[in-house]
C-alpha positions in Angstrom: 29.5 7.3 -10.0 26.9 8.6 -12.5 29.6 8.8 -15.3 30.6 5.2 -14.6 27.0 4.0 -14.8 26.6 5.9 -18.1 29.6 4.1 -19.6 28.4 0.7 -18.5 25.0 1.4 -20.0 26.5 2.5 -23.3 28.7 -0.6 -23.6 25.7 -2.8 -22.8 23.6 -1.0 -25.4 26.3 -1.4 -28.1 26.6 -5.1 -27.3 22.9 -5.6 -27.5 22.8 -3.7 -30.8 25.6 -5.9 -32.3 23.9 -9.0 -31.0 20.6 -8.0 -32.6 22.3 -7.2 -35.9 23.9 -10.7 -36.0 20.9 -12.5 -34.9 19.2 -12.8 -38.3 22.3 -14.5 -39.9 22.9 -16.9 -37.0 19.3 -17.8 -36.6 18.6 -18.1 -40.4 16.9 -21.4 -41.2 17.7 -23.0 -44.5 16.6 -23.0 -47.2 16.5 -19.2 -47.7 17.4 -16.7 -50.4 20.5 -14.6 -50.2 21.6 -11.5 -52.1 25.2 -11.0 -53.2 26.5 -7.8 -51.5 30.1 -7.8 -52.6 31.8 -7.3 -56.0 32.9 -10.2 -58.2 32.1 -13.0 -55.8 33.4 -16.4 -56.9 31.2 -19.5 -56.7 33.4 -22.5 -55.9 32.9 -26.2 -56.6 33.9 -27.0 -53.0 33.9 -24.9 -49.8 37.5 -23.9 -50.1 39.2 -20.6 -51.0 41.4 -22.3 -53.6 38.8 -24.5 -55.1 37.7 -24.6 -58.8 35.7 -21.4 -59.5 32.5 -22.3 -61.4 30.9 -18.9 -61.7 31.4 -15.2 -60.8 28.4 -13.4 -59.2 27.8 -9.7 -59.4 26.3 -7.6 -56.6 22.5 -8.0 -56.4 22.5 -11.6 -57.7 20.1 -13.8 -55.9 21.0 -17.3 -54.7 19.0 -20.0 -53.0 21.0 -21.1 -49.9 20.4 -24.8 -49.0 23.1 -25.3 -46.3 25.5 -23.3 -44.1 28.9 -25.0 -43.9 31.0 -24.3 -40.8 29.4 -20.8 -40.6 31.9 -19.6 -43.3 30.3 -20.9 -46.5 26.9 -21.0 -48.0 26.0 -23.9 -50.2 23.8 -22.5 -53.0 21.9 -24.0 -55.9 23.5 -23.3 -59.3 21.8 -20.5 -61.3 20.0 -22.2 -64.2 21.3 -19.9 -67.0 24.9 -20.0 -65.8 25.4 -23.4 -64.2 27.4 -25.9 -66.3 28.4 -29.5 -65.6 30.1 -32.1 -67.9 29.5 -35.8 -68.4 31.1 -38.3 -70.8 28.7 -38.9 -73.7 29.6 -42.6 -73.7 28.2 -43.1 -70.2 24.7 -42.1 -71.4 22.3 -44.6 -72.8 19.9 -42.4 -74.9 19.9 -38.9 -76.2 16.6 -37.3 -77.3 16.9 -33.7 -78.3 18.0 -31.8 -75.2 17.4 -34.7 -72.8 19.2 -37.9 -72.0 19.5 -40.6 -69.4 22.5 -42.1 -67.5 23.6 -45.6 -68.2 23.4 -48.6 -65.8 26.8 -47.9 -64.2 26.0 -44.3 -63.3 28.4 -41.4 -64.1 30.5 -38.9 -62.3 29.4 -35.3 -63.0 32.2 -32.8 -63.3 31.9 -29.1 -62.5 32.3 -26.6 -65.4 32.5 -22.9 -66.1 31.3 -21.0 -69.1 34.1 -20.4 -71.5 36.4 -23.1 -69.9 37.8 -25.7 -72.4 38.3 -28.5 -69.8 35.9 -30.1 -67.2 36.6 -29.3 -63.6 36.6 -31.6 -60.5 33.9 -34.2 -59.7 31.0 -32.4 -58.0 28.4 -35.2 -57.9 27.5 -38.7 -59.1 24.4 -39.3 -61.2 22.8 -42.7 -60.6 21.7 -45.1 -63.3 18.6 -44.0 -65.1 18.6 -40.4 -63.8 17.7 -37.7 -66.4 20.0 -34.9 -67.6 19.3 -31.8 -69.7 21.8 -30.8 -72.3 22.9 -27.2 -72.7 23.4 -25.4 -76.0 27.2 -25.7 -75.8 29.4 -27.6 -78.2 30.8 -30.9 -77.0 34.4 -31.1 -75.8 36.7 -33.7 -77.5 39.6 -34.5 -75.3 42.4 -37.0 -76.0 43.0 -39.8 -73.5 45.2 -42.9 -73.5 42.2 -44.9 -74.7 41.3 -42.5 -77.5 39.1 -39.4 -77.8 36.5 -38.8 -75.1 33.5 -36.7 -76.0 32.0 -34.6 -73.1 28.5 -33.2 -73.2 27.5 -30.0 -71.3 24.5 -30.5 -69.0 22.5 -28.4 -66.5 23.6 -29.2 -63.0 21.5 -32.1 -61.8 19.6 -32.0 -58.5 21.9 -32.2 -55.5 24.8 -30.3 -57.1 25.9 -27.3 -54.9 28.1 -24.4 -55.4 29.7 -22.5 -52.5 30.1 -18.8 -51.8 31.7 -17.1 -48.8 29.1 -16.3 -46.2 30.4 -12.7 -45.8 29.8 -12.0 -49.5 26.0 -12.1 -49.3 23.1 -11.3 -47.0 19.8 -13.0 -46.4 17.0 -11.5 -48.5 14.2 -9.8 -46.6 11.5 -11.1 -48.9 11.8 -14.5 -50.8 10.7 -14.4 -54.4 8.3 -17.1 -55.6 10.1 -19.9 -57.3 7.5 -20.0 -60.1 8.3 -16.4 -61.0 12.0 -16.5 -60.4 13.3 -17.9 -63.7 16.9 -17.4 -62.7 16.7 -20.2 -60.1 17.1 -23.8 -61.0 14.1 -25.7 -59.7 15.2 -28.8 -57.8 13.7 -31.8 -59.6 12.5 -29.8 -62.6 14.8 -31.6 -65.0 13.7 -35.1 -63.8 10.1 -34.0 -63.8 10.2 -32.8 -67.4 12.1 -35.9 -68.6 9.9 -38.3 -66.8 7.2 -37.3 -69.4 9.5 -38.3 -72.3 9.8 -41.9 -73.5 13.5 -42.9 -73.7 13.1 -45.9 -75.9 14.8 -46.5 -79.3 12.8 -44.9 -82.1 12.5 -41.9 -84.3 14.3 -38.8 -83.1 16.6 -40.9 -80.8 20.3 -41.6 -81.6 22.3 -44.2 -79.7 25.1 -42.6 -77.7 27.7 -45.0 -79.0 26.8 -43.8 -82.6 27.0 -40.2 -81.6 30.3 -40.8 -79.7 31.8 -42.6 -82.7 30.6 -39.8 -85.1 32.3 -37.2 -82.8 35.5 -39.2 -82.8 35.5 -39.6 -86.6 34.7 -35.9 -87.0 37.8 -35.0 -84.8 40.0 -37.3 -86.9 38.6 -35.7 -90.1 39.3 -32.2 -88.8 42.9 -33.2 -87.9 43.4 -34.8 -91.3 42.4 -31.8 -93.3 44.9 -29.6 -91.4 47.7 -31.7 -92.9 49.1 -31.3 -96.4 47.0 -33.0 -99.0 49.8 -35.5 -99.8 49.5 -36.8 -96.2 45.8 -37.3 -96.3 44.4 -40.8 -95.5 40.6 -40.8 -95.4 40.2 -44.5 -96.1 40.1 -45.7 -92.4 37.5 -43.0 -91.7 35.4 -44.0 -94.7 35.6 -47.7 -93.6 34.5 -46.8 -90.1 31.5 -44.9 -91.5 30.5 -47.8 -93.7 30.6 -50.1 -90.7 28.4 -47.8 -88.7 25.9 -47.5 -91.6 25.8 -51.3 -92.0 25.3 -52.0 -88.3 22.8 -49.1 -87.5 19.2 -49.4 -88.4 18.0 -46.2 -86.7 16.5 -43.7 -89.2 17.9 -40.6 -87.6 21.4 -42.2 -87.3 21.3 -43.1 -91.0 20.3 -39.5 -91.8 23.4 -38.3 -90.0 25.8 -41.0 -91.3 25.0 -40.9 -95.0 25.8 -37.2 -95.6 29.0 -37.5 -93.5 30.0 -40.5 -95.6 29.4 -38.6 -98.8 31.7 -35.8 -97.6 34.5 -38.1 -96.5 34.2 -40.0 -99.8 34.5 -36.7 -101.7 37.7 -36.0 -99.7 39.0 -39.4 -100.4 38.5 -38.8 -104.2 40.3 -35.5 -103.9 43.1 -37.3 -102.0 43.4 -40.0 -104.8 43.2 -37.4 -107.5 46.0 -35.4 -105.9 48.2 -38.5 -105.7 47.4 -39.3 -109.4 48.4 -35.8 -110.4 51.6 -36.1 -108.3 52.5 -39.4 -110.2 51.9 -37.7 -113.6 54.0 -34.7 -112.6 56.8 -37.1 -111.3 56.7 -39.0 -114.6 57.0 -35.8 -116.5 59.9 -34.7 -114.5 61.7 -38.0 -115.0 61.2 -37.7 -118.7 62.5 -34.2 -118.7 65.6 -35.4 -116.9 66.1 -38.2 -119.4 65.6 -35.8 -122.4 68.1 -33.3 -120.9 70.6 -36.1 -120.5 70.2 -37.2 -124.2 70.5 -33.6 -125.5 73.6 -33.1 -123.4 75.2 -36.3 -124.8 74.4 -35.3 -128.4 75.9 -31.8 -127.7 79.1 -33.2 -126.2 79.5 -36.0 -128.7 80.6 -39.5 -127.9 82.4 -39.8 -124.6 86.1 -40.9 -124.9 86.7 -44.5 -123.7 89.8 -45.6 -121.9 92.4 -47.1 -124.2 93.0 -50.8 -123.6 96.3 -52.0 -122.1 98.9 -53.6 -124.4 100.0 -55.9 -121.6 99.6 -56.6 -117.9 102.2 -57.9 -115.4 104.8 -57.3 -112.7 107.5 -54.7 -113.4 111.0 -56.2 -112.7 114.5 -54.8 -113.2 116.5 -56.3 -116.1 120.1 -56.4 -117.2 119.1 -56.0 -120.9 119.8 -52.8 -122.8 118.7 -51.2 -126.1 121.2 -48.7 -127.6 122.8 -48.4 -124.1 119.5 -47.7 -122.5 118.3 -50.0 -119.8 115.0 -51.7 -120.2 112.6 -53.4 -117.6 111.0 -56.8 -117.8 107.2 -57.2 -117.6 106.5 -60.6 -116.0 103.2 -62.3 -116.8 101.0 -64.4 -114.5 102.7 -67.5 -115.7 106.1 -66.2 -114.5 107.4 -65.6 -118.1 108.6 -62.4 -119.6 105.7 -60.9 -121.5 107.6 -57.9 -123.0 110.4 -55.5 -122.2 109.5 -51.9 -121.2 111.3 -48.8 -122.6 110.7 -46.1 -120.1 110.7 -42.5 -121.3 112.5 -39.8 -119.4 110.4 -38.3 -116.5 108.4 -41.4 -115.8 109.3 -42.9 -112.4 109.3 -46.7 -112.4 110.4 -47.1 -108.8 106.9 -46.8 -107.2 105.6 -49.5 -109.6 108.5 -51.9 -109.1 107.4 -55.4 -108.3 103.8 -54.4 -108.6 101.2 -55.5 -111.1 100.6 -52.8 -113.7 98.7 -52.2 -117.0 100.9 -50.8 -119.8 99.9 -48.5 -122.6 102.3 -47.4 -125.3 103.7 -48.4 -128.7 104.4 -52.1 -129.3 107.2 -53.4 -131.6 109.5 -56.5 -131.9 113.2 -56.1 -131.2 115.6 -58.5 -132.9 118.4 -58.0 -130.3 116.1 -58.8 -127.5 114.2 -61.4 -129.4 111.1 -60.3 -127.6 108.4 -57.7 -127.7 109.4 -54.1 -126.8 106.9 -51.5 -125.5 107.7 -47.8 -125.7 105.8 -47.0 -122.5 103.4 -44.0 -122.4 101.4 -45.0 -119.2 102.0 -47.3 -116.3 98.7 -47.8 -114.5 98.9 -49.7 -111.1 96.4 -52.5 -110.9 97.1 -53.4 -107.3 95.2 -50.9 -105.0 96.8 -52.2 -101.8 
């Protein structure tokens, strides 16, 4: 009996200990700070194991937990020095240094990851007029059916959440002060800082459409210089820059446009000079070919020309003979006998019989025939059928 009571007491004590150990996590009230306790913890754009990974946290990293999702995921605020989001530059209305504002239609914010070359899934929507802070990352230029879209990297705006597995971190015993914890992104800090800045056209501000067009033209220019110089065509880029300069009165925009135009104009001059050189080289090659042909003709002398025919007509058999040798009649286009043909041994007449031929040979007049007589050397068929 005593042993049974001891076992029951031991089970109850273990259950109580386990319940006490789990109590802090179940009773945790958000927001609170957590400390990553596992190795290489992935922060996700959505609370799913196969979601887009936006960051990788090492053991000891602190996160600010703002929501517990289904007990399995913690929604955390992105860390300021690692959180990255992307927005299309064309959807912003003004850019001033490292700050900007969203246009009247708002914009979808896409998750990002340091080192990634493509924006991730949509993670939030920034309303019209909300402020964004740009990060020191180069813009992304991505091709689309409508052209090239320029994306700017921004700090995650307020309301963006990343997600980590609840088992990968533990609640912190002591919460660091926000003012001293520079690794945390302060909610509203971006809007608070930007609210002090005037976002009106003026010195230091460049219209987003100008910056977007400049980025598009820069991408076209880089693509052009990768081609062979004989395929360059910088005239459309130069015309687009001239149009921007003519329609933009902003001083900062002009300061960006004019050096860019000078560079493109220099490349256009190089393009035209290259083509001019190619034309000169081609003319020289053509003259070399003509000179070589003349020298070859002088070396070979005059080319022999074909001997003219003595007569043309149809070859027909004849009953006439010369010194016992049969001759053939050559009938002209008028149906009359033009001459008689004396065929030398070895020359076959059969294939040319009743066909129109040209005759070369020696011409004479025969008294017995009372007609011209041709001692044939060549019978050239004139009918190619």
